[in-house]
C-alpha positions in Angstrom: -6.9 -5.8 16.9 -4.7 -2.8 17.2 -5.5 0.8 16.6 -3.2 3.5 15.2 -3.8 7.2 15.1 -2.5 9.3 12.2 -3.3 13.0 12.2 -6.3 12.6 14.6 -7.8 9.7 12.6 -8.0 6.3 14.1 -7.6 3.1 12.1 -8.0 -0.5 13.1 -5.0 -2.5 11.9 -3.7 -6.0 12.3 -0.5 -6.8 14.2 1.7 -5.7 11.3 -0.1 -2.3 10.8 -2.2 -3.3 7.8 -5.7 -1.8 7.5 -8.3 -4.2 9.0 -11.1 -2.8 6.9 -9.9 -2.3 3.3 -13.3 -1.0 2.3 -12.7 2.3 4.1 -9.6 3.0 2.0 -9.5 6.1 -0.2 -6.8 8.6 -1.4 -6.7 10.4 2.0 -6.2 7.1 3.9 -3.4 6.2 1.4 -1.7 9.6 2.0 -2.0 9.2 5.8 -0.5 5.6 5.8 2.3 6.8 3.5 3.2 9.6 5.9 3.0 7.1 8.8 5.6 5.0 6.9 7.9 8.0 6.3 6.8 9.0 2.8 6.2 12.7 3.0 4.7 13.2 -0.4 3.1 10.8 -2.9 4.2 11.5 -6.5 2.7 10.1 -9.7 4.9 6.9 -9.5 3.7 6.3 -5.9 0.1 6.7 -7.1 0.6 4.5 -10.2 1.9 1.6 -8.0 -0.8 2.1 -5.3 -3.6 2.3 -7.9 -2.4 -0.8 -9.7 -2.2 -2.7 -6.5 -5.6 -1.5 -5.4 -7.3 -2.3 -8.7 -5.8 -5.8 -8.7 -7.0 -6.4 -5.2 -10.5 -5.2 -6.0 -10.7 -7.4 -9.1 -9.0 -10.5 -7.8 -9.0 -10.3 -4.0 -5.3 -10.4 -3.5 -2.1 -8.5 -4.1 -0.4 -8.7 -7.6 2.8 -10.5 -8.1 5.8 -8.2 -8.2 6.6 -9.2 -11.7 3.2 -8.0 -12.9 3.4 -4.8 -10.8 6.7 -3.9 -12.5 5.5 -4.8 -16.0 2.2 -3.0 -15.8 3.5 0.2 -14.2 6.9 0.3 -16.0 8.6 0.9 -12.7 11.6 -1.3 -11.9 11.8 -3.2 -8.6 14.8 -1.1 -7.4 12.8 2.1 -7.9 9.7 0.6 -6.0 12.0 0.1 -3.0 13.2 3.7 -3.4 9.6 4.9 -3.5 8.4 2.6 -0.7 11.4 1.9 1.6 9.5 -0.9 3.3 9.1 -2.6 -0.1 6.2 -3.6 -2.2 4.4 -5.7 0.4 5.0 -4.0 3.7 5.1 -0.5 2.1 3.1 -0.2 -1.1 0.4 -2.8 -0.2 -0.1 -1.2 3.2 -0.5 2.3 1.6 -3.0 0.7 -0.9 -5.1 -0.4 2.0 -4.7 -4.2 1.5 -4.7 -6.8 4.2 -1.2 -8.2 4.7 -0.3 -10.1 1.5 0.2 -13.9 1.8 2.4 -14.5 -1.2 5.0 -12.9 -3.4 4.3 -9.2 -3.9 
């Protein structure tokens, strides 16, 4: 397992940079991972996406389908890519502290 350091905090991650221990996730971890991926500041739309993804993960054990993410947050897919340049899976799910998603996020 790999380790990354962001602002003097170390995190165990998988080979793709996803948090290996999702249970340590909190808002501070989300902010640090966002900065690591080039998102300088999280706005309310970032948080709406991250919180929806996180809630879905905690309830169902996996990432939501992109269609549900867009419908529930009211944010279009194009805008999600603007907010998270790495996309919903590699960007938003990583910031939300999920393991690397298997399916269609």
